[in-house]
N, CA, C, O and the ligand as a Tripos MOL2 file, in Angstrom:
@<TRIPOS>MOLECULE
protein
  285   283    72     0     0
PROTEIN
NO_CHARGES

@<TRIPOS>ATOM
      1 N          76.6110   81.5060  115.8210 N.3       1 MET1
      2 CA         77.9570   81.9970  115.4480 C.3       1 MET1
      3 C          78.4170   81.5860  114.0680 C.2       1 MET1
      4 O          78.4980   80.4130  113.7050 O.2       1 MET1
      5 N          78.7280   82.6920  113.2860 N.am      2 SER2
      6 CA         79.0310   82.5670  111.8960 C.3       2 SER2
      7 C          80.6460   82.2520  111.8500 C.2       2 SER2
      8 O          81.4730   82.7550  112.6110 O.2       2 SER2
      9 N          80.9230   81.2970  110.7790 N.am      3 VAL3
     10 CA         82.2600   80.9350  110.5810 C.3       3 VAL3
     11 C          82.8090   81.8230  109.3100 C.2       3 VAL3
     12 O          82.2240   81.7750  108.2280 O.2       3 VAL3
     13 N          83.8270   82.5330  109.4930 N.am      4 ARG4
     14 CA         84.3630   83.2480  108.3810 C.3       4 ARG4
     15 C          85.4330   82.5540  107.7290 C.2       4 ARG4
     16 O          86.2250   81.9320  108.4360 O.2       4 ARG4
     17 N          85.5790   82.5700  106.4280 N.am      5 ARG5
     18 CA         86.6080   81.7910  105.6740 C.3       5 ARG5
     19 C          87.8340   82.6360  105.8100 C.2       5 ARG5
     20 O          87.8250   83.7230  105.2310 O.2       5 ARG5
     21 N          88.8340   82.3010  106.4610 N.am      6 ALA6
     22 CA         89.9270   83.1350  106.8140 C.3       6 ALA6
     23 C          91.0240   83.1050  105.8560 C.2       6 ALA6
     24 O          92.0350   83.8020  105.9460 O.2       6 ALA6
     25 N          90.7300   82.1170  104.7730 N.am      7 ARG7
     26 CA         91.8460   82.0510  103.8160 C.3       7 ARG7
     27 C          91.9270   83.3080  102.9790 C.2       7 ARG7
     28 O          93.0320   83.6910  102.5950 O.2       7 ARG7
     29 N          90.8590   83.9550  102.6820 N.am      8 LEU8
     30 CA         91.0300   85.1320  101.7790 C.3       8 LEU8
     31 C          91.6190   86.2400  102.4290 C.2       8 LEU8
     32 O          91.1920   86.6190  103.5200 O.2       8 LEU8
     33 N          92.5690   86.7970  101.8490 N.am      9 PRO9
     34 CA         93.2940   87.9550  102.4480 C.3       9 PRO9
     35 C          92.2150   89.1690  102.2850 C.2       9 PRO9
     36 O          91.3570   89.2560  101.4070 O.2       9 PRO9
     37 N          92.4780   90.1140  103.3850 N.am     10 PRO10
     38 CA         91.4600   91.1820  103.4000 C.3      10 PRO10
     39 C          91.6200   92.3330  102.3380 C.2      10 PRO10
     40 O          91.1650   93.4670  102.4850 O.2      10 PRO10
     41 N          92.2950   91.9080  101.3040 N.am     11 PHE11
     42 CA         92.5570   92.9060  100.1920 C.3      11 PHE11
     43 C          92.3680   92.3310   98.8180 C.2      11 PHE11
     44 O          92.5840   91.1310   98.6530 O.2      11 PHE11
     45 N          92.0200   93.0160   97.9130 N.am     12 LYS12
     46 CA         92.0170   92.7310   96.4650 C.3      12 LYS12
     47 C          93.1040   93.5000   95.7300 C.2      12 LYS12
     48 O          93.5960   94.4540   96.3330 O.2      12 LYS12
     49 N          93.4550   93.2730   94.7590 N.am     13 ALA13
     50 CA         94.6460   93.9580   94.1600 C.3      13 ALA13
     51 C          94.1700   94.5170   92.6900 C.2      13 ALA13
     52 O          93.4570   93.8660   91.9270 O.2      13 ALA13
     53 N          94.6210   95.6700   92.4520 N.am     14 CYS14
     54 CA         94.2480   96.2850   91.1760 C.3      14 CYS14
     55 C          95.1000   95.7150   90.0450 C.2      14 CYS14
     56 O          96.3180   95.5710   90.1500 O.2      14 CYS14
     57 N          94.4040   95.4030   88.9710 N.am     15 ARG15
     58 CA         95.2990   94.7100   87.8600 C.3      15 ARG15
     59 C          96.1380   95.7410   87.1610 C.2      15 ARG15
     60 O          97.1840   95.4650   86.5730 O.2      15 ARG15
     61 N          95.6290   96.9290   87.2570 N.am     16 LYS16
     62 CA         96.2030   98.0210   86.4430 C.3      16 LYS16
     63 C          97.6110   98.5070   87.1860 C.2      16 LYS16
     64 O          98.7150   98.5060   86.6420 O.2      16 LYS16
     65 N          97.3520   98.8840   88.4210 N.am     17 CYS17
     66 CA         98.5070   99.5290   89.0820 C.3      17 CYS17
     67 C          99.0260   98.6500   90.2230 C.2      17 CYS17
     68 O         100.0070   99.0470   90.8520 O.2      17 CYS17
     69 N          98.4870   97.5750   90.5140 N.am     18 LYS18
     70 CA         98.9600   96.6470   91.5480 C.3      18 LYS18
     71 C          98.6250   97.0440   92.8750 C.2      18 LYS18
     72 O          98.9880   96.3110   93.7950 O.2      18 LYS18
     73 N          98.0320   98.0200   93.1050 N.am     19 SER19
     74 CA         97.6430   98.5180   94.3990 C.3      19 SER19
     75 C          96.7790   97.4400   95.1100 C.2      19 SER19
     76 O          95.9930   96.7060   94.5110 O.2      19 SER19
     77 N          97.0000   97.4220   96.4170 N.am     20 LEU20
     78 CA         96.1050   96.5920   97.2260 C.3      20 LEU20
     79 C          95.1030   97.4560   97.7800 C.2      20 LEU20
     80 O          95.4670   98.4480   98.4100 O.2      20 LEU20
     81 N          93.7880   97.1820   97.6100 N.am     21 VAL21
     82 CA         92.6320   97.9820   97.9120 C.3      21 VAL21
     83 C          91.8130   97.0750   99.0100 C.2      21 VAL21
     84 O          91.9020   95.8480   99.0380 O.2      21 VAL21
     85 N          91.0180   97.8320   99.8950 N.am     22 PRO22
     86 CA         90.1980   96.9250  100.6660 C.3      22 PRO22
     87 C          89.1560   95.9770   99.9730 C.2      22 PRO22
     88 O          88.5970   96.3540   98.9430 O.2      22 PRO22
     89 N          88.8940   94.7730  100.5150 N.am     23 ARG23
     90 CA         88.1380   93.8570   99.9940 C.3      23 ARG23
     91 C          86.7410   94.3670   99.3500 C.2      23 ARG23
     92 O          86.1990   93.9690   98.3190 O.2      23 ARG23
     93 N          86.3390   95.3130  100.2140 N.am     24 GLU24
     94 CA         84.9010   95.8430   99.9420 C.3      24 GLU24
     95 C          84.7810   96.8460   98.7480 C.2      24 GLU24
     96 O          83.7280   97.1270   98.1750 O.2      24 GLU24
     97 N          86.0850   97.3670   98.4480 N.am     25 ALA25
     98 CA         86.1810   98.4420   97.3900 C.3      25 ALA25
     99 C          85.8220   97.7990   96.1800 C.2      25 ALA25
    100 O          86.0560   96.6160   95.9320 O.2      25 ALA25
    101 N          85.1530   98.7370   95.3070 N.am     26 THR26
    102 CA         84.6750   98.3380   93.9730 C.3      26 THR26
    103 C          85.6420   99.0780   92.8420 C.2      26 THR26
    104 O          85.6600   98.7930   91.6450 O.2      26 THR26
    105 N          86.4030  100.0430   93.4700 N.am     27 ARG27
    106 CA         87.2570  100.8420   92.3800 C.3      27 ARG27
    107 C          88.6390  101.1120   93.1360 C.2      27 ARG27
    108 O          88.7060  101.2580   94.3560 O.2      27 ARG27
    109 N          89.6060  101.1560   92.3720 N.am     28 CYS28
    110 CA         91.0300  101.3750   92.8510 C.3      28 CYS28
    111 C          91.0750  102.7590   93.3220 C.2      28 CYS28
    112 O          90.8450  103.6430   92.4970 O.2      28 CYS28
    113 N          91.3400  103.0730   94.5410 N.am     29 PRO29
    114 CA         91.6210  104.6240   94.9980 C.3      29 PRO29
    115 C          92.6850  105.1870   94.2810 C.2      29 PRO29
    116 O          92.7080  106.4110   94.1480 O.2      29 PRO29
    117 N          93.6110  104.4590   93.7760 N.am     30 VAL30
    118 CA         94.8310  105.1850   93.1660 C.3      30 VAL30
    119 C          94.6980  105.4090   91.7670 C.2      30 VAL30
    120 O          95.1280  106.4730   91.3240 O.2      30 VAL30
    121 N          94.1570  104.5580   90.9710 N.am     31 CYS31
    122 CA         94.0810  104.7940   89.6170 C.3      31 CYS31
    123 C          92.7650  104.8590   88.9680 C.2      31 CYS31
    124 O          92.5860  105.1990   87.7990 O.2      31 CYS31
    125 N          91.7100  104.4560   89.9410 N.am     32 GLY32
    126 CA         90.3720  104.5550   89.4720 C.3      32 GLY32
    127 C          89.8420  103.3650   88.5860 C.2      32 GLY32
    128 O          88.7020  103.3710   88.1220 O.2      32 GLY32
    129 N          90.6880  102.4090   88.3940 N.am     33 SER33
    130 CA         90.3120  101.1120   87.5660 C.3      33 SER33
    131 C          89.1480  100.3660   88.4250 C.2      33 SER33
    132 O          89.0680  100.4620   89.6500 O.2      33 SER33
    133 N          88.4320   99.7580   87.7720 N.am     34 THR34
    134 CA         87.3660   98.8210   88.5570 C.3      34 THR34
    135 C          87.7530   97.2630   88.2240 C.2      34 THR34
    136 O          87.0280   96.2940   88.4490 O.2      34 THR34
    137 N          89.0730   97.2420   87.6310 N.am     35 ASP35
    138 CA         89.5420   95.8140   87.2500 C.3      35 ASP35
    139 C          90.4030   95.2580   88.5800 C.2      35 ASP35
    140 O          91.6150   95.4570   88.6620 O.2      35 ASP35
    141 N          89.7330   94.6220   89.4940 N.am     36 LEU36
    142 CA         90.2830   94.3050   90.8280 C.3      36 LEU36
    143 C          90.2610   92.8100   90.8040 C.2      36 LEU36
    144 O          89.4000   92.1940   90.1770 O.2      36 LEU36
    145 N          91.1840   92.2450   91.4700 N.am     37 SER37
    146 CA         91.4940   90.7980   91.4350 C.3      37 SER37
    147 C          91.6700   90.4440   92.6870 C.2      37 SER37
    148 O          92.2350   91.2010   93.4770 O.2      37 SER37
    149 N          91.1250   89.0200   93.1040 N.am     38 ASP38
    150 CA         91.2770   88.3890   94.1640 C.3      38 ASP38
    151 C          92.4550   87.4640   94.1480 C.2      38 ASP38
    152 O          92.8760   86.8770   95.1450 O.2      38 ASP38
    153 N          92.9390   87.3820   92.9770 N.am     39 ASP39
    154 CA         93.9760   86.3800   92.7070 C.3      39 ASP39
    155 C          95.4220   87.0170   92.7300 C.2      39 ASP39
    156 O          95.9750   87.2870   91.6630 O.2      39 ASP39
    157 N          95.9700   87.2320   93.8160 N.am     40 TRP40
    158 CA         97.3000   87.9180   93.8910 C.3      40 TRP40
    159 C          98.2850   87.2370   94.8050 C.2      40 TRP40
    160 O          97.8840   86.4040   95.6180 O.2      40 TRP40
    161 N          99.4400   87.5270   94.7150 N.am     41 GLU41
    162 CA        100.4190   87.1090   95.5040 C.3      41 GLU41
    163 C         101.5040   88.0580   95.9960 C.2      41 GLU41
    164 O         102.0610   88.8400   95.2250 O.2      41 GLU41
    165 N         101.7750   87.9800   97.2020 N.am     42 GLY42
    166 CA        102.8190   88.6980   97.8170 C.3      42 GLY42
    167 C         102.5490   90.2460   98.0710 C.2      42 GLY42
    168 O         102.1700   90.9030   97.1020 O.2      42 GLY42
    169 N         102.6930   90.8010   99.1440 N.am     43 ALA43
    170 CA        102.4130   92.1790   99.2610 C.3      43 ALA43
    171 C         103.8600   92.8230   99.7080 C.2      43 ALA43
    172 O         104.7210   92.2530  100.3780 O.2      43 ALA43
    173 N         103.9040   94.0060   99.2300 N.am     44 VAL44
    174 CA        105.0910   94.9450   99.3620 C.3      44 VAL44
    175 C         104.4910   96.2840   99.8690 C.2      44 VAL44
    176 O         103.4360   96.7130   99.4020 O.2      44 VAL44
    177 N         105.1310   96.8840  100.7590 N.am     45 ILE45
    178 CA        104.9830   98.2690  101.0900 C.3      45 ILE45
    179 C         105.8820   99.1220  100.6170 C.2      45 ILE45
    180 O         106.9910   98.9520  101.1230 O.2      45 ILE45
    181 N         105.8140  100.0260   99.7880 N.am     46 ILE46
    182 CA        106.5560  101.0540   99.2060 C.3      46 ILE46
    183 C         106.6080  102.4700  100.1200 C.2      46 ILE46
    184 O         105.5760  103.1260  100.2610 O.2      46 ILE46
    185 N         107.5950  102.7990  100.5950 N.am     47 ILE47
    186 CA        107.5380  104.1080  101.4110 C.3      47 ILE47
    187 C         108.2850  105.1720  100.5840 C.2      47 ILE47
    188 O         107.7820  106.2740  100.3670 O.2      47 ILE47
    189 N         109.5610  104.7930  100.1070 N.am     48 ASP48
    190 CA        110.2160  105.7620   99.2950 C.3      48 ASP48
    191 C         110.4510  105.2480   98.0170 C.2      48 ASP48
    192 O         111.4790  104.5770   97.9340 O.2      48 ASP48
    193 N         109.7350  105.3840   96.9130 N.am     49 PRO49
    194 CA        110.0290  104.8440   95.6420 C.3      49 PRO49
    195 C         111.2370  105.2400   95.0160 C.2      49 PRO49
    196 O         111.7680  104.5180   94.1730 O.2      49 PRO49
    197 N         111.6930  106.2850   95.3470 N.am     50 GLU50
    198 CA        112.9400  106.7500   94.6990 C.3      50 GLU50
    199 C         114.2750  105.9670   95.1880 C.2      50 GLU50
    200 O         115.2980  105.8810   94.5080 O.2      50 GLU50
    201 N         114.0940  105.4110   96.4760 N.am     51 LYS51
    202 CA        115.3240  104.6240   97.0660 C.3      51 LYS51
    203 C         114.9760  103.0890   97.0610 C.2      51 LYS51
    204 O         115.8070  102.3110   97.5300 O.2      51 LYS51
    205 N         113.8080  102.6210   96.5610 N.am     52 SER52
    206 CA        113.4270  101.3050   96.6810 C.3      52 SER52
    207 C         113.7300  100.5290   95.4400 C.2      52 SER52
    208 O         113.2310  100.8480   94.3600 O.2      52 SER52
    209 N         114.6080   99.4320   95.5920 N.am     53 LYS53
    210 CA        114.8240   98.7160   94.4690 C.3      53 LYS53
    211 C         113.5530   97.7870   94.0470 C.2      53 LYS53
    212 O         113.3340   97.5000   92.8700 O.2      53 LYS53
    213 N         112.8270   97.3950   95.0070 N.am     54 ILE54
    214 CA        111.7030   96.7150   94.7440 C.3      54 ILE54
    215 C         110.5740   97.4480   93.6180 C.2      54 ILE54
    216 O         109.9620   96.9600   92.6690 O.2      54 ILE54
    217 N         110.6060   98.8040   94.1770 N.am     55 ALA55
    218 CA        109.6930   99.7690   93.5920 C.3      55 ALA55
    219 C         110.1490   99.8030   91.9870 C.2      55 ALA55
    220 O         109.3670   99.6310   91.0520 O.2      55 ALA55
    221 N         111.3980  100.0280   91.8810 N.am     56 LYS56
    222 CA        111.9180  100.1190   90.5070 C.3      56 LYS56
    223 C         111.7170   98.9120   89.6730 C.2      56 LYS56
    224 O         111.3010   99.0160   88.5190 O.2      56 LYS56
    225 N         112.0230   97.6630   90.2680 N.am     57 THR57
    226 CA        111.7850   96.4020   89.6340 C.3      57 THR57
    227 C         110.2440   96.3880   89.1710 C.2      57 THR57
    228 O         109.9420   96.1190   88.0080 O.2      57 THR57
    229 N         109.4130   96.6560   90.0280 N.am     58 LEU58
    230 CA        108.0410   96.4880   89.8560 C.3      58 LEU58
    231 C         107.4320   97.6380   89.0230 C.2      58 LEU58
    232 O         106.2870   97.5330   88.5840 O.2      58 LEU58
    233 N         108.1700   98.7110   88.8070 N.am     59 GLY59
    234 CA        107.7810   99.8970   88.0310 C.3      59 GLY59
    235 C         106.7870  100.6440   88.8170 C.2      59 GLY59
    236 O         105.7600  100.9820   88.2290 O.2      59 GLY59
    237 N         106.9520  100.9880   90.1990 N.am     60 LEU60
    238 CA        105.9360  101.5740   91.0120 C.3      60 LEU60
    239 C         106.6720  102.9810   91.3380 C.2      60 LEU60
    240 O         107.8530  103.0650   91.6740 O.2      60 LEU60
    241 N         105.8070  104.0420   91.1880 N.am     61 GLU61
    242 CA        106.2290  105.3620   91.2260 C.3      61 GLU61
    243 C         105.7440  106.0740   92.5380 C.2      61 GLU61
    244 O         106.3100  107.0760   92.9750 O.2      61 GLU61
    245 N         104.6000  105.4570   93.1670 N.am     62 LYS62
    246 CA        104.0760  106.2450   94.2840 C.3      62 LYS62
    247 C         104.1630  105.3220   95.5760 C.2      62 LYS62
    248 O         104.0500  104.0990   95.4920 O.2      62 LYS62
    249 N         104.3390  105.8880   96.5960 N.am     63 PRO63
    250 CA        104.3700  105.0710   97.9620 C.3      63 PRO63
    251 C         103.0010  104.4340   98.1580 C.2      63 PRO63
    252 O         101.9830  105.0670   97.8750 O.2      63 PRO63
    253 N         102.9560  103.1900   98.6380 N.am     64 GLY64
    254 CA        101.6760  102.5490   98.9730 C.3      64 GLY64
    255 C         101.9070  101.0860   99.1120 C.2      64 GLY64
    256 O         103.0070  100.5380   99.1900 O.2      64 GLY64
    257 N         100.7580  100.5300   99.1340 N.am     65 ARG65
    258 CA        100.8640   98.9230   99.3780 C.3      65 ARG65
    259 C         100.5460   98.2520   98.0440 C.2      65 ARG65
    260 O          99.5130   98.5640   97.4530 O.2      65 ARG65
    261 N         101.3320   97.4030   97.5770 N.am     66 TYR66
    262 CA        101.1720   96.7380   96.4100 C.3      66 TYR66
    263 C         101.1940   95.2270   96.4600 C.2      66 TYR66
    264 O         101.8140   94.6770   97.3710 O.2      66 TYR66
    265 N         100.5490   94.5070   95.5270 N.am     67 ALA67
    266 CA        100.7380   93.1140   95.2730 C.3      67 ALA67
    267 C         101.9490   92.9370   94.3330 C.2      67 ALA67
    268 O         102.2380   93.7820   93.4850 O.2      67 ALA67
    269 N         102.7040   91.6970   94.5420 N.am     68 ILE68
    270 CA        103.8440   91.6940   93.7660 C.3      68 ILE68
    271 C         103.4900   90.8430   92.2700 C.2      68 ILE68
    272 O         104.0840   91.0350   91.2090 O.2      68 ILE68
    273 N         102.5400   90.0150   92.4610 N.am     69 LYS69
    274 CA        101.8590   89.3790   91.3320 C.3      69 LYS69
    275 C         100.3310   89.5120   91.3710 C.2      69 LYS69
    276 O          99.6320   89.3810   92.3760 O.2      69 LYS69
    277 N          99.9480   89.7730   90.2160 N.am     70 VAL70
    278 CA         98.3220   89.8410   89.9960 C.3      70 VAL70
    279 C          97.9930   89.0980   88.7620 C.2      70 VAL70
    280 O          98.5390   89.2710   87.6730 O.2      70 VAL70
    281 N          97.1440   88.3400   89.0040 N.am     71 ARG71
    282 CA         96.5490   87.4330   87.8800 C.3      71 ARG71
    283 C          95.2270   87.9100   87.3180 C.2      71 ARG71
    284 O          94.6680   87.2700   86.4270 O.2      71 ARG71
    285 ZN         94.8300  100.8140   90.3390 Zn       72 ZN72
@<TRIPOS>BOND
     1     1     2 1
     2     2     3 1
     3     3     4 2
     4     3     5 am
     5     5     6 1
     6     6     7 1
     7     7     8 2
     8     7     9 am
     9     9    10 1
    10    10    11 1
    11    11    12 2
    12    11    13 am
    13    13    14 1
    14    14    15 1
    15    15    16 2
    16    15    17 am
    17    17    18 1
    18    18    19 1
    19    19    20 2
    20    19    21 am
    21    21    22 1
    22    22    23 1
    23    23    24 2
    24    23    25 am
    25    25    26 1
    26    26    27 1
    27    27    28 2
    28    27    29 am
    29    29    30 1
    30    30    31 1
    31    31    32 2
    32    31    33 am
    33    33    34 1
    34    34    35 1
    35    35    36 2
    36    35    37 am
    37    37    38 1
    38    38    39 1
    39    39    40 2
    40    39    41 am
    41    41    42 1
    42    42    43 1
    43    43    44 2
    44    43    45 am
    45    45    46 1
    46    46    47 1
    47    47    48 2
    48    47    49 am
    49    49    50 1
    50    50    51 1
    51    51    52 2
    52    51    53 am
    53    53    54 1
    54    54    55 1
    55    55    56 2
    56    55    57 am
    57    57    58 1
    58    58    59 1
    59    59    60 2
    60    59    61 am
    61    61    62 1
    62    62    63 1
    63    63    64 2
    64    63    65 am
    65    65    66 1
    66    66    67 1
    67    67    68 2
    68    67    69 am
    69    69    70 1
    70    70    71 1
    71    71    72 2
    72    71    73 am
    73    73    74 1
    74    74    75 1
    75    75    76 2
    76    75    77 am
    77    77    78 1
    78    78    79 1
    79    79    80 2
    80    79    81 am
    81    81    82 1
    82    82    83 1
    83    83    84 2
    84    83    85 am
    85    85    86 1
    86    86    87 1
    87    87    88 2
    88    87    89 am
    89    89    90 1
    90    90    91 1
    91    91    92 2
    92    91    93 am
    93    93    94 1
    94    94    95 1
    95    95    96 2
    96    95    97 am
    97    97    98 1
    98    98    99 1
    99    99   100 2
   100    99   101 am
   101   101   102 1
   102   102   103 1
   103   103   104 2
   104   103   105 am
   105   105   106 1
   106   106   107 1
   107   107   108 2
   108   107   109 am
   109   109   110 1
   110   110   111 1
   111   111   112 2
   112   111   113 am
   113   113   114 1
   114   114   115 1
   115   115   116 2
   116   115   117 am
   117   117   118 1
   118   118   119 1
   119   119   120 2
   120   119   121 am
   121   121   122 1
   122   122   123 1
   123   123   124 2
   124   123   125 am
   125   125   126 1
   126   126   127 1
   127   127   128 2
   128   127   129 am
   129   129   130 1
   130   130   131 1
   131   131   132 2
   132   131   133 am
   133   133   134 1
   134   134   135 1
   135   135   136 2
   136   135   137 am
   137   137   138 1
   138   138   139 1
   139   139   140 2
   140   139   141 am
   141   141   142 1
   142   142   143 1
   143   143   144 2
   144   143   145 am
   145   145   146 1
   146   146   147 1
   147   147   148 2
   148   147   149 am
   149   149   150 1
   150   150   151 1
   151   151   152 2
   152   151   153 am
   153   153   154 1
   154   154   155 1
   155   155   156 2
   156   155   157 am
   157   157   158 1
   158   158   159 1
   159   159   160 2
   160   159   161 am
   161   161   162 1
   162   162   163 1
   163   163   164 2
   164   163   165 am
   165   165   166 1
   166   166   167 1
   167   167   168 2
   168   167   169 am
   169   169   170 1
   170   170   171 1
   171   171   172 2
   172   171   173 am
   173   173   174 1
   174   174   175 1
   175   175   176 2
   176   175   177 am
   177   177   178 1
   178   178   179 1
   179   179   180 2
   180   179   181 am
   181   181   182 1
   182   182   183 1
   183   183   184 2
   184   183   185 am
   185   185   186 1
   186   186   187 1
   187   187   188 2
   188   187   189 am
   189   189   190 1
   190   190   191 1
   191   191   192 2
   192   191   193 am
   193   193   194 1
   194   194   195 1
   195   195   196 2
   196   195   197 am
   197   197   198 1
   198   198   199 1
   199   199   200 2
   200   199   201 am
   201   201   202 1
   202   202   203 1
   203   203   204 2
   204   203   205 am
   205   205   206 1
   206   206   207 1
   207   207   208 2
   208   207   209 am
   209   209   210 1
   210   210   211 1
   211   211   212 2
   212   211   213 am
   213   213   214 1
   214   214   215 1
   215   215   216 2
   216   215   217 am
   217   217   218 1
   218   218   219 1
   219   219   220 2
   220   219   221 am
   221   221   222 1
   222   222   223 1
   223   223   224 2
   224   223   225 am
   225   225   226 1
   226   226   227 1
   227   227   228 2
   228   227   229 am
   229   229   230 1
   230   230   231 1
   231   231   232 2
   232   231   233 am
   233   233   234 1
   234   234   235 1
   235   235   236 2
   236   235   237 am
   237   237   238 1
   238   238   239 1
   239   239   240 2
   240   239   241 am
   241   241   242 1
   242   242   243 1
   243   243   244 2
   244   243   245 am
   245   245   246 1
   246   246   247 1
   247   247   248 2
   248   247   249 am
   249   249   250 1
   250   250   251 1
   251   251   252 2
   252   251   253 am
   253   253   254 1
   254   254   255 1
   255   255   256 2
   256   255   257 am
   257   257   258 1
   258   258   259 1
   259   259   260 2
   260   259   261 am
   261   261   262 1
   262   262   263 1
   263   263   264 2
   264   263   265 am
   265   265   266 1
   266   266   267 1
   267   267   268 2
   268   267   269 am
   269   269   270 1
   270   270   271 1
   271   271   272 2
   272   271   273 am
   273   273   274 1
   274   274   275 1
   275   275   276 2
   276   275   277 am
   277   277   278 1
   278   278   279 1
   279   279   280 2
   280   279   281 am
   281   281   282 1
   282   282   283 1
   283   283   284 2
@<TRIPOS>SUBSTRUCTURE
     1 MET1         2 RESIDUE 1 A MET
     2 SER2         6 RESIDUE 1 A SER
     3 VAL3        10 RESIDUE 1 A VAL
     4 ARG4        14 RESIDUE 1 A ARG
     5 ARG5        18 RESIDUE 1 A ARG
     6 ALA6        22 RESIDUE 1 A ALA
     7 ARG7        26 RESIDUE 1 A ARG
     8 LEU8        30 RESIDUE 1 A LEU
     9 PRO9        34 RESIDUE 1 A PRO
    10 PRO10       38 RESIDUE 1 A PRO
    11 PHE11       42 RESIDUE 1 A PHE
    12 LYS12       46 RESIDUE 1 A LYS
    13 ALA13       50 RESIDUE 1 A ALA
    14 CYS14       54 RESIDUE 1 A CYS
    15 ARG15       58 RESIDUE 1 A ARG
    16 LYS16       62 RESIDUE 1 A LYS
    17 CYS17       66 RESIDUE 1 A CYS
    18 LYS18       70 RESIDUE 1 A LYS
    19 SER19       74 RESIDUE 1 A SER
    20 LEU20       78 RESIDUE 1 A LEU
    21 VAL21       82 RESIDUE 1 A VAL
    22 PRO22       86 RESIDUE 1 A PRO
    23 ARG23       90 RESIDUE 1 A ARG
    24 GLU24       94 RESIDUE 1 A GLU
    25 ALA25       98 RESIDUE 1 A ALA
    26 THR26      102 RESIDUE 1 A THR
    27 ARG27      106 RESIDUE 1 A ARG
    28 CYS28      110 RESIDUE 1 A CYS
    29 PRO29      114 RESIDUE 1 A PRO
    30 VAL30      118 RESIDUE 1 A VAL
    31 CYS31      122 RESIDUE 1 A CYS
    32 GLY32      126 RESIDUE 1 A GLY
    33 SER33      130 RESIDUE 1 A SER
    34 THR34      134 RESIDUE 1 A THR
    35 ASP35      138 RESIDUE 1 A ASP
    36 LEU36      142 RESIDUE 1 A LEU
    37 SER37      146 RESIDUE 1 A SER
    38 ASP38      150 RESIDUE 1 A ASP
    39 ASP39      154 RESIDUE 1 A ASP
    40 TRP40      158 RESIDUE 1 A TRP
    41 GLU41      162 RESIDUE 1 A GLU
    42 GLY42      166 RESIDUE 1 A GLY
    43 ALA43      170 RESIDUE 1 A ALA
    44 VAL44      174 RESIDUE 1 A VAL
    45 ILE45      178 RESIDUE 1 A ILE
    46 ILE46      182 RESIDUE 1 A ILE
    47 ILE47      186 RESIDUE 1 A ILE
    48 ASP48      190 RESIDUE 1 A ASP
    49 PRO49      194 RESIDUE 1 A PRO
    50 GLU50      198 RESIDUE 1 A GLU
    51 LYS51      202 RESIDUE 1 A LYS
    52 SER52      206 RESIDUE 1 A SER
    53 LYS53      210 RESIDUE 1 A LYS
    54 ILE54      214 RESIDUE 1 A ILE
    55 ALA55      218 RESIDUE 1 A ALA
    56 LYS56      222 RESIDUE 1 A LYS
    57 THR57      226 RESIDUE 1 A THR
    58 LEU58      230 RESIDUE 1 A LEU
    59 GLY59      234 RESIDUE 1 A GLY
    60 LEU60      238 RESIDUE 1 A LEU
    61 GLU61      242 RESIDUE 1 A GLU
    62 LYS62      246 RESIDUE 1 A LYS
    63 PRO63      250 RESIDUE 1 A PRO
    64 GLY64      254 RESIDUE 1 A GLY
    65 ARG65      258 RESIDUE 1 A ARG
    66 TYR66      262 RESIDUE 1 A TYR
    67 ALA67      266 RESIDUE 1 A ALA
    68 ILE68      270 RESIDUE 1 A ILE
    69 LYS69      274 RESIDUE 1 A LYS
    70 VAL70      278 RESIDUE 1 A VAL
    71 ARG71      282 RESIDUE 1 A ARG
    72 ZN72       285 GROUP 0 **** ****
């Protein structure tokens, strides 16, 4: 039986657009950047960017799943 490190979240975050992408992805499906980070904090799901204060604060224009902080 193998032991998986459960600490790591199942996502990486794009440093360019803050999208959360699957851990196995090598490229951000939203902006095409390959600059993906394991070091991110806080996840937010934007459904309606027009009406979302968080989306405006973070400068997000498209619905999706985003990290709040990416290092
Ligand atoms: Zn991106």
